[in-house]
C-alpha positions in Angstrom: 134.0 148.9 165.3 134.9 146.3 162.7 132.3 143.7 161.1 131.8 140.4 162.0 133.2 137.8 161.2 130.6 135.1 159.8 132.1 132.5 162.4 131.6 135.3 164.5 128.0 136.4 163.0 126.3 132.7 163.7 127.5 132.4 166.6 125.7 135.4 167.8 122.6 134.1 165.9 122.7 130.9 167.3 122.0 132.7 170.6 119.1 135.2 168.9 116.1 132.9 168.0 114.8 134.5 165.2 117.0 136.9 163.4 118.5 135.7 160.7 120.9 137.6 157.6 118.9 138.6 155.0 120.4 141.3 152.1 123.9 142.1 154.6 121.2 142.6 157.7 120.3 140.7 160.3 116.6 140.6 160.7 113.6 139.6 162.8 110.0 140.2 161.9 107.8 139.5 165.4 104.2 139.2 165.4 101.3 141.0 167.7 98.0 140.6 168.3 97.1 143.9 166.9 97.9 147.5 165.7 97.9 149.4 168.6 100.6 146.8 170.5 102.1 146.8 167.5 102.9 150.5 167.6 103.7 150.1 171.2 106.0 147.6 170.6 107.8 150.3 167.5 107.6 152.8 170.6 109.9 150.7 173.0 112.8 150.0 169.9 112.6 153.5 169.5 113.5 154.2 173.0 116.0 151.4 172.5 117.9 153.0 169.6 117.7 156.4 171.1 119.9 155.2 174.0 122.4 153.2 172.3 121.9 155.9 168.7 121.9 152.9 166.6 118.9 152.6 164.5 116.7 149.6 162.8 115.3 149.6 160.1 111.2 149.3 160.7 108.9 148.1 158.0 104.8 147.7 159.9 102.9 145.5 158.1 99.3 145.7 160.6 100.6 143.9 163.2 104.3 142.7 161.9 107.0 144.1 162.4 109.8 143.9 161.5 113.4 145.1 162.3 116.6 145.2 160.2 120.1 146.2 161.5 123.3 147.0 160.0 126.2 149.3 160.2 126.4 151.1 157.7 129.2 152.8 158.3 131.5 149.8 158.7 129.4 148.4 155.0 127.8 145.0 157.6 126.8 143.7 160.4 128.6 144.8 163.4 128.3 144.0 167.7 126.1 147.1 167.6 123.9 145.1 165.8 123.8 142.1 167.7 123.8 144.3 171.2 120.1 146.4 170.3 118.9 142.9 168.4 119.9 141.6 172.3 118.3 144.5 174.1 115.1 145.2 172.2 114.9 140.4 173.2 115.4 141.5 176.3 112.4 143.8 176.3 110.2 141.9 174.8 110.8 138.9 177.4 110.6 142.1 180.3 107.0 142.8 179.5 105.9 139.1 179.1 106.0 139.0 175.2 107.1 135.9 173.2 
C-alpha cells in the first residue's frame, strides 16, 4: 500500500473533522467527560484496530485520548490510516458522541 500524496491526504482530511497531520502521522484528540468513559473509548478503538490489523499510538491523559496513525512499514500515511480513522469516527457517531 503506497503512501498518500499530499493532495490525496488533504482531500481525505477534509472529510475527517479534527484530524490533522503532526509529526508525519494523522492525529486527533478526543475529550471525554470522565476517565472511565475515556477508557471505554480506548477499548472500542482497540477492538477496531484488531479487526483492521492496524494499531494506532494511543496517548491517555486522564479523559483526553490522542490517537496517532501512520503505516510504519510504508514510511508514511496510507489509506489504511484513513480507513481506521473513519472507523473510529463512525463508531463515535453510532454511539452518539460528538
